[in-house]
C-alpha positions as CSV (number, residue, x, y, z in Angstrom):
1,L,-25.7,-3.5,-5.7
2,V,-26.9,-4.8,-2.4
3,M,-25.6,-8.3,-3.0
4,A,-22.3,-7.0,-4.5
5,V,-21.2,-4.7,-1.7
6,H,-19.4,-6.2,1.2
7,V,-17.0,-5.0,3.9
8,G,-13.6,-4.5,2.0
9,S,-15.3,-3.8,-1.3
10,R,-13.8,-1.1,-3.4
11,V,-16.4,1.2,-4.9
12,H,-16.9,4.4,-6.9
13,V,-19.1,7.0,-5.1
14,P,-20.5,10.4,-6.3
15,F,-18.6,13.4,-5.0
16,G,-19.9,16.6,-6.3
17,R,-20.0,16.4,-10.1
18,S,-17.2,13.7,-10.2
19,R,-16.6,10.3,-8.7
20,L,-14.1,9.0,-6.3
21,E,-12.9,5.6,-5.2
22,G,-14.0,4.5,-1.9
23,L,-13.7,1.5,0.5
24,V,-16.6,-0.2,2.3
25,V,-15.6,-0.4,6.1
26,A,-19.1,-1.2,7.4
27,V,-22.6,-2.4,6.1
28,T,-25.7,-1.4,8.0
29,S,-29.4,-1.7,7.2
30,T,-30.6,0.4,10.1
31,P,-30.6,4.2,10.5
32,R,-29.5,4.0,14.2
33,D,-26.0,2.7,13.0
34,L,-25.3,6.0,11.1
35,P,-22.9,8.6,12.3
36,P,-24.3,11.3,14.5
37,K,-26.3,14.0,12.7
38,T,-26.4,11.9,9.5
39,T,-29.8,11.3,8.0
40,M,-30.8,8.8,5.4
41,E,-31.9,11.6,3.1
42,S,-28.4,13.1,3.1
43,L,-26.8,9.9,1.8
44,R,-26.0,9.2,-1.9
45,E,-26.0,5.8,-3.6
46,I,-22.8,4.0,-4.5
47,A,-22.3,4.4,-8.2
48,E,-20.7,1.0,-8.8
49,V,-18.5,-1.7,-7.3
50,I,-15.1,-2.0,-8.7
51,Q,-14.9,-5.5,-10.2
52,G,-11.9,-7.5,-9.5
53,G,-13.0,-10.6,-7.8
54,E,-11.5,-12.0,-4.6
55,G,-8.1,-10.6,-5.6
56,E,-9.3,-7.0,-5.2
57,T,-11.3,-7.0,-1.9
58,I,-9.6,-5.8,1.3
59,P,-9.5,-8.4,4.1
60,Q,-11.0,-7.6,7.4
61,D,-7.7,-7.8,9.3
62,L,-6.1,-5.1,7.2
63,L,-9.1,-2.8,7.7
64,M,-8.6,-3.2,11.5
65,L,-4.8,-2.6,11.0
66,S,-5.3,0.6,9.1
67,E,-7.6,1.8,11.9
68,A,-5.0,0.9,14.6
69,V,-2.3,2.8,12.5
70,A,-4.6,5.8,12.3
71,E,-5.1,5.8,16.1
72,R,-1.4,5.3,16.9
73,Y,-0.1,7.9,14.6
74,I,-3.1,10.4,15.0
75,A,-3.7,10.3,11.3
76,P,-7.1,10.3,9.3
77,W,-8.4,6.9,8.8
78,G,-9.0,7.5,5.1
79,Q,-5.4,8.4,4.7
80,C,-4.3,5.1,6.3
81,L,-6.8,3.1,4.2
82,W,-4.7,3.9,1.1
83,L,-1.8,1.9,2.7
84,I,-3.7,-1.3,2.3
85,T,-5.3,-0.9,-1.1
86,P,-3.8,-2.3,-4.4
87,P,-1.3,0.0,-6.0
88,A,-2.7,2.3,-8.6
89,A,-1.4,5.3,-10.7
90,P,-2.9,8.5,-9.7
91,Q,-5.5,9.7,-12.1
92,I,-4.9,13.3,-13.2
93,L,-7.9,14.7,-15.2
94,V,-7.3,17.6,-17.6
95,S,-10.3,19.9,-18.1
96,R,-11.1,20.8,-21.7
97,Y,-14.0,22.9,-23.1
98,Q,-16.3,22.7,-26.1
99,L,-19.6,24.2,-27.2
100,A,-22.6,22.7,-25.6
101,E,-25.0,20.7,-27.9
102,P,-27.6,22.2,-28.3
103,P,-26.7,25.8,-27.2
104,M,-28.9,26.9,-24.3
105,A,-28.6,30.6,-24.6
106,D,-31.3,32.7,-26.4
107,A,-30.7,35.7,-28.7
108,A,-31.2,38.2,-25.9
109,T,-28.5,36.6,-23.8
110,Q,-26.1,36.6,-26.7
111,D,-26.5,40.3,-27.2
112,H,-25.4,41.0,-23.6
113,R,-22.2,38.9,-23.7
114,S,-18.8,40.6,-23.4
115,T,-16.3,40.8,-26.1
116,T,-14.2,38.2,-24.4
117,A,-17.1,35.8,-24.3
118,H,-17.7,36.3,-28.1
119,Q,-14.1,35.6,-28.8
120,I,-14.1,32.4,-26.8
121,L,-17.4,31.1,-28.4
122,E,-16.0,31.9,-31.9
123,R,-12.7,30.1,-31.2
124,L,-14.7,27.1,-29.8
125,S,-16.9,27.0,-32.9
126,T,-13.8,26.4,-35.1
127,R,-12.6,23.6,-33.0
128,R,-13.6,19.9,-33.6
129,R,-12.2,18.7,-30.3
130,P,-12.4,20.1,-26.7
131,V,-9.5,22.5,-26.0
132,T,-7.7,23.4,-22.7
133,L,-8.0,26.7,-21.0
134,A,-4.4,27.5,-21.9
135,T,-5.3,27.1,-25.6
136,L,-8.3,29.4,-25.2
137,K,-6.1,32.1,-23.6
138,K,-3.7,32.3,-26.5
139,G,-4.2,35.7,-28.3
140,L,-7.3,36.6,-26.2
141,T,-7.6,39.7,-24.0
142,G,-9.7,40.2,-21.0
143,P,-10.8,37.8,-18.1
144,V,-10.7,34.6,-20.0
145,E,-10.8,32.2,-17.1
146,S,-13.8,33.8,-15.3
147,T,-15.7,34.2,-18.6
148,V,-15.3,30.5,-19.4
149,K,-16.6,29.6,-16.0
150,E,-19.7,31.8,-16.5
151,L,-20.3,30.3,-19.9
152,V,-20.1,26.7,-18.3
153,R,-22.6,27.9,-15.6
154,S,-25.0,29.2,-18.3
155,G,-24.8,26.0,-20.2
156,T,-23.3,27.5,-23.3
157,V,-19.9,25.8,-23.0
158,Q,-19.5,22.3,-21.6
159,R,-16.5,21.2,-19.6
160,V,-15.1,17.8,-20.3
161,D,-12.6,16.2,-17.9
162,I,-10.3,13.9,-19.7
163,A,-7.5,11.6,-18.5
164,P,-4.2,12.1,-20.4
165,K,-2.8,9.2,-22.3
166,A,-0.8,7.0,-20.1
167,R,2.9,6.9,-20.9
168,K,4.8,3.7,-20.8
169,Q,6.9,3.7,-17.7
170,T,9.9,1.5,-17.1
171,H,11.6,1.0,-13.9
172,P,15.1,-0.5,-14.3
173,P,16.2,-3.0,-11.7
174,S,18.1,-1.4,-8.8
175,S,21.7,-0.8,-9.7
176,K,22.5,-0.8,-6.1
177,S,24.4,-3.8,-4.9
178,P,23.3,-5.7,-1.8
179,S,24.6,-4.0,1.3
180,T,28.0,-5.1,2.4
181,D,27.8,-3.8,5.9
182,E,28.4,-6.4,8.6
183,G,24.7,-6.2,9.7
184,S,23.3,-7.1,6.2
185,L,22.1,-10.5,5.3
186,F,24.4,-10.3,2.3
187,S,27.7,-9.1,3.8
188,G,30.7,-11.1,2.8
189,T,29.7,-14.9,2.4
190,S,26.4,-14.4,4.2
191,A,24.5,-15.4,1.0
192,T,25.4,-19.0,1.6
193,I,22.4,-20.8,3.2
194,D,23.1,-23.3,5.9
195,N,20.1,-24.9,7.3
196,N,22.0,-26.5,10.3
197,V,22.6,-23.4,12.4
198,I,20.3,-24.5,15.3
199,P,22.4,-26.6,17.6
200,Q,21.3,-30.0,18.9
201,P,19.7,-30.2,21.4
202,P,18.0,-26.9,20.4
203,P,18.1,-23.9,22.7
204,S,15.1,-23.0,24.8
205,W,14.2,-19.9,22.8
206,W,13.9,-22.1,19.5
207,L,11.6,-24.5,21.4
208,T,9.5,-21.5,22.5
209,Y,9.4,-20.3,18.9
210,V,8.2,-23.7,17.6
211,Q,5.7,-24.1,20.3
212,A,4.2,-20.6,19.8
213,L,3.8,-21.4,16.1
214,R,1.9,-24.6,16.8
215,E,-0.2,-23.0,19.4
216,R,-0.8,-19.8,17.3
217,R,0.5,-17.7,20.1
218,F,2.1,-14.2,19.7
219,E,5.7,-14.1,20.7
220,W,8.6,-11.8,19.7
221,F,12.3,-12.4,19.5
222,L,15.4,-10.3,19.0
223,L,18.0,-12.3,17.0
224,E,21.4,-10.9,17.5
225,G,24.4,-12.2,15.6
226,H,26.4,-12.1,12.4
227,A,24.6,-12.0,9.1
228,T,25.6,-15.4,8.0
229,A,24.1,-17.0,11.1
230,R,21.0,-14.8,11.0
231,T,20.4,-15.8,7.3
232,A,20.6,-19.5,8.1
233,T,18.4,-19.1,11.2
234,L,15.8,-17.3,9.0
235,C,15.7,-20.3,6.7
236,E,15.2,-22.7,9.5
237,A,12.4,-20.4,10.8
238,I,10.8,-20.4,7.5
239,Q,10.8,-24.2,7.3
240,A,9.2,-24.4,10.8
241,T,6.6,-21.9,9.8
242,R,5.8,-23.8,6.6
243,A,5.5,-27.0,8.7
244,T,2.5,-25.4,10.4
245,Q,0.9,-24.3,7.0
246,R,1.5,-20.7,7.8
247,H,3.1,-17.9,5.7
248,T,6.1,-15.7,6.2
249,L,6.6,-11.9,5.7
250,I,10.2,-10.7,5.5
251,I,10.9,-7.0,5.6
252,L,14.3,-5.4,4.8
253,P,15.5,-1.8,4.7
254,D,16.4,-1.5,1.0
255,M,15.5,-2.8,-2.4
256,A,18.8,-4.4,-3.2
257,D,18.8,-6.7,-0.1
258,A,15.2,-7.6,-0.9
259,D,16.1,-8.5,-4.4
260,A,19.1,-10.6,-3.3
261,L,17.2,-12.4,-0.5
262,A,14.3,-13.3,-2.7
263,H,16.8,-14.7,-5.3
264,H,18.5,-16.9,-2.8
265,L,15.3,-18.1,-1.2
266,R,14.1,-19.2,-4.7
267,Q,17.4,-21.0,-5.2
268,A,16.9,-22.7,-1.9
269,S,13.4,-23.8,-2.9
270,A,12.0,-22.2,0.2
271,G,8.5,-22.0,-1.2
272,T,6.5,-19.7,-3.5
273,I,8.3,-16.3,-3.2
274,A,6.9,-12.9,-4.0
275,L,9.1,-9.8,-4.2
276,W,7.7,-6.3,-3.3
277,H,9.2,-2.9,-3.4
278,S,8.7,0.4,-5.1
279,G,11.3,-0.2,-7.7
280,L,9.1,-2.7,-9.4
281,P,6.8,-1.6,-12.3
282,L,3.4,-0.7,-11.3
283,L,1.7,-3.5,-13.2
284,E,4.1,-6.0,-11.7
285,R,3.2,-4.7,-8.1
286,K,-0.4,-4.9,-8.9
287,A,-0.1,-8.6,-9.9
288,V,1.9,-9.4,-6.9
289,W,-0.8,-7.8,-4.6
290,R,-3.4,-10.0,-6.2
291,Q,-1.3,-13.1,-6.0
292,V,-0.8,-12.4,-2.3
293,R,-4.5,-11.7,-1.7
294,R,-5.5,-15.0,-3.4
295,G,-3.2,-16.9,-1.1
296,E,-0.9,-18.1,-3.9
297,V,2.3,-17.0,-2.1
298,D,4.1,-18.6,0.9
299,I,6.7,-16.0,1.5
300,V,6.8,-12.2,0.8
301,V,10.1,-10.4,0.7
302,G,9.9,-6.7,0.6
303,T,10.7,-3.3,1.9
304,R,8.8,-1.1,4.4
305,S,5.4,-1.0,2.7
306,A,5.3,-4.8,2.5
307,V,4.0,-4.8,6.1
308,F,0.6,-3.8,4.6
309,L,0.3,-6.6,2.0
310,P,-2.8,-8.9,2.3
311,L,-0.9,-12.0,3.3
312,S,-3.2,-14.4,5.0
313,N,-2.5,-17.0,7.8
314,L,0.7,-15.2,8.9
315,G,3.0,-17.3,11.0
316,L,6.2,-15.2,11.0
317,I,7.1,-11.6,10.4
318,Y,10.9,-11.2,10.1
319,L,12.4,-7.7,10.2
320,D,16.1,-7.5,9.3
321,Q,18.4,-4.7,10.5
322,E,15.6,-3.5,12.7
323,E,17.7,-0.5,13.8
324,S,17.6,0.9,10.2
325,P,16.0,4.4,9.9
326,S,14.7,3.2,6.5
327,F,11.7,1.6,8.3
328,K,10.3,5.1,9.2
329,E,7.9,6.5,6.6
330,E,8.7,10.3,6.1
331,K,5.3,11.2,4.6
332,E,1.9,11.2,6.3
333,P,0.9,9.1,8.3
334,R,4.7,8.6,9.2
335,Y,4.3,5.1,10.4
336,H,7.2,2.9,11.6
337,A,7.3,-0.6,9.9
338,L,8.6,-2.2,13.1
339,E,5.6,-0.9,15.1
340,V,3.1,-1.8,12.4
341,A,4.7,-5.2,12.2
342,R,4.2,-5.6,16.0
343,L,0.6,-4.7,15.7
344,R,0.0,-7.1,12.9
345,A,1.8,-10.0,14.4
346,H,-0.1,-9.6,17.6
347,A,-3.5,-9.4,15.9
348,A,-2.6,-12.5,13.8
349,Q,-1.1,-14.4,16.8
350,A,2.1,-14.7,14.8
351,I,5.8,-14.5,15.6
352,L,7.7,-11.3,15.4
353,M,11.4,-11.8,14.9
354,L,13.7,-8.7,14.9
355,S,17.2,-9.3,13.5
356,S,20.3,-7.3,13.8
357,S,24.1,-7.5,14.5
358,H,23.8,-4.4,16.8
359,P,20.1,-3.9,17.9
360,S,18.9,-0.4,18.6
361,V,19.0,0.7,22.3
362,E,15.1,0.8,22.3
363,T,14.7,-2.7,21.1
364,A,17.5,-4.2,23.2
365,F,16.0,-2.5,26.3
366,R,12.5,-3.7,25.5
367,W,13.8,-7.3,25.0
368,R,15.8,-7.4,28.2
369,T,12.8,-6.1,30.1
370,H,10.6,-8.8,28.3
371,Q,13.0,-11.7,28.7
372,Q,15.9,-12.6,30.9
373,S,18.3,-13.9,28.1
374,L,18.9,-12.9,24.5
375,P,18.8,-15.4,21.7
376,S,22.4,-14.7,20.5
377,L,24.0,-16.2,17.4
378,L,27.4,-14.7,18.1
379,P,30.2,-17.2,18.3
């Protein structure tokens, strides 16, 4: 396994009597690099590397991002690592029981067994397949659960953890129409794409945007204006980003707007588009994750969790309706997609463009503190 294990590799590791999935965050060959009070003797070997090729490994920049998120939101790093791994259905194992082969108890031990133990063994002897604890309890009296545990410890009964058969899950497309609020990219006629919104000669902020792209320098902009103009500006920003051979990540507050924007960008031939949100089937999300990881996608359009996708060579992160509360994750680690996007854009030396018809007070204040004038698209 030495040659197969790298930083970012997904692996199975022993944990008690079972195995768990882990992620390699560092590789060392010297004991002095081990955590404090950890000895070589206390370590256990990796069971196997999860095979998936380049499309399954986690890039270094996302490992660093997950660590930064853990520090910012005071959350366990292990919890934040799950944010950057490929989507997977949780594996729930059901414990079943059967007679051990061969039986390990002698005749003397059998004589001292309780009535409940004899009833359990008799029931198991008539079963050709392992049974659940609930099945064993039917019609039996006494402490069935504790007796089964004792029989397992003695080696008379064997516990088998079995994954239940997967049920086919279907996720119908979102029935919600794209938002018709004034601030949405698809309010009224805002779905019409006009690539001539930047006036000539171009304003100073646009020149700063293009120059920062070419120099691979972090900058951030607050784009205030009606949805129609913001959509057209986004399309021009995408073209400028593609001209530098870099990729674009677009984050929206809800699935319906993400679906609609991805559709219109495909119609406009803006590049290779990938759509990402929780409404997509699991297998489709896994396929999208691998495509993005292999560099087969130019533009990702998605909701909050898209900020953790392994999109390489980032040039632009565009966050629409930045004031929306939907960008705040309610579960641990309770990250905010806007702040994570800022961390990621800064690390990638990319552009962060926040967009809104009515920016939040925090963002507007931060912008006016950072710059003297606001790039406005208002007529």
